[in-house]
C-alpha positions, 0 to 999 in steps of 0.5 A: 600799142607796139611800145607796150607790147615791148615793154611787157615782153621786157618785163616778162623776161626780166621776171623769168630771169629773177626767178631762175637767178634765185635758183641754186645752179652750182654744186658747191652750194649744195647744202649737206642733208640726210635722206630717209632710209629705204630699209627701215620702218617707221617704228625703227625696225631694219628690213633685210627680207623681201617678205618685210619689204613687200609686206611692211615697208613698201606699203608704208612708203606707198601710204606716206607718198599718198598722204603726204605728197600725191594724194590718193589714187582711189581703186573703186568705181562702178564699170569701165567699158571699152569701145572701138572708135577706130581701127585700121590694119593697114596704117604706116603704109601697112607696117602697123594696125591703129586703134583708136579706143575710147575707155569710159569710167562710171562711178556714182552715175558720172563718168570720164572718158579716155581717148586712147591712141595706139599703134601695134606692129604688123610684123610681129605675130604675137603679143607685143610690148607697149609703150604707154605715153602719159601725154602732157603735150597734147593730141597734135604730138599724136598725129594718127594719120603720120602726116605731122610726125613728132619726136615726142611720140616717134610712132614709126621708130617704136614700131619698127623695133617691135613695140607698140606704142599708145598715148592719151592727153592728160586733159582727158583725166585732169585739164592741167590747170589750176581752175579746171583740173577737177573737171575730170576724174575728180568729178567721180570722186569729189570726196577727194577735194575735201581731203587733205591727202585727196586726189589731185592732178598727178593721181588723176593722171596716173589713175588714167594710165592704169584704167588703160592697162585695164584695157590692154589686159582685154587686147590680144595684141599686147603683151601684158607683162611687157607694159611700159608707161612713159612721161616727160616732165609732169608726165614723168612724175606720174609715170613713176607714180603709176608704176609705184601704184600698179605692179602691172607696170613693168618699166617705168620711164621718167624723162626730165621729171625733176623735182617731185619726180625722179630728183631728190627734194632735200637737194637744194639745186634747181626747182624745190618744193616751193617753186613747184607748189607755187606754179602747180599746186593742183598737181599735189594733195594739201598736205604737201604744202606744209614741206615748203622751205621744210624739205628735211621734214619730209618722211619720204624723198624721190629715191624711195618713189624709184625704190617702190618699182623694185623689182621692176625696171626703171629708166631715168632720162634727163637733158644736160641743159635742164638743170631746173630738173637737177639731172645729178639729183636724179641719177642720186635717187636712182643710185639709193634706189638700189638698196631695194633692188639688192633685196631681190639679189640684183647687184646693179652697181651703178657707177659712183659718178653720174655718166657724162653727156650722151653716155648712158648707163644700163644695169639689170633694172635700172638705167640713166642718160643725160643726153645733151640738149634742153627740156624735151623728149626726143628720138634720142631719149626714145632709142635709149628707152627702147634699148633698155626694154630690150635688155630688161625683157631679155634678162627677165625672159631668161630668169623665167626660164630658170 
């Protein structure tokens, strides 16, 4: 039995190495590509004003992502209910208030419940900005007793910075596997399963974040104009998609979101559409499959997803050893998204070269870093998110006063 186990371990390592060695991690081998124009409609018309962007091009891009990549995010439901399961105004030794809230959404006599965990700082006597984490690492990372702390969800550091922090487990909306993903939100919208552009897991998670924002709008401790949606890896993809869909998101934060997140799909570096659909086909609508080894035919690319956040904030975090997620491709995406921000008069002027390791770049409304290390979300990442949010909200507040 021991010999068999050792053989299986070696076989798994060989298969993993074979998979990784098949990928391109050499910049000199990146093939030329041409990105779709952000500011040109499908009819070939140039977009030069905010009105043309808001009324024509932005809805067009949003529709293309719905139809070709992520699938629908249904807006209709019968009712939504919020129920407090627990409230502790002396959490963290008196530093914070803990709320555990069940958010139940009903449609066609069926329902789904999101279990929200949330801390807000007691030292702040007015509504506070809140980081909402689309959590793909499970409830274990969000221990409300704070006996087991996890850098993925560093509640104390966020609270001490004057922000709230909240989170939900993605399995409440769509279990993260190909056999059970439909046993959640999709039970409310079964018709979506029959559609080539129907809702899939990423859209379900984004839908869930918007339902949490519905709750935030009722909670007087939350500043509804300062909601930040955060996600790591697959959660980062969902955070960007939520921000694109829901304009109540002030800042979308993606961390190591990679392929079909912030990274350019047309760049043959690291993970590809073919790779991601082989392992996670249930994250995306069926239409996305036609772009396997055919990225050049995509009517969109991920720079356009980031552009959908304009003029709101976008922060893109990366890890230097996470070449699978293509940090350079994510920076390129952010650079290209600047075109949409310039329509609003924001000269973000990101450096032409990607910043070095552990060097952050903050510009009005756009931010980026590529920290040392592996695929994870760490306290270092969180410090950059907080610092960027401080700068962004200071700028926004000044503009509001003009």
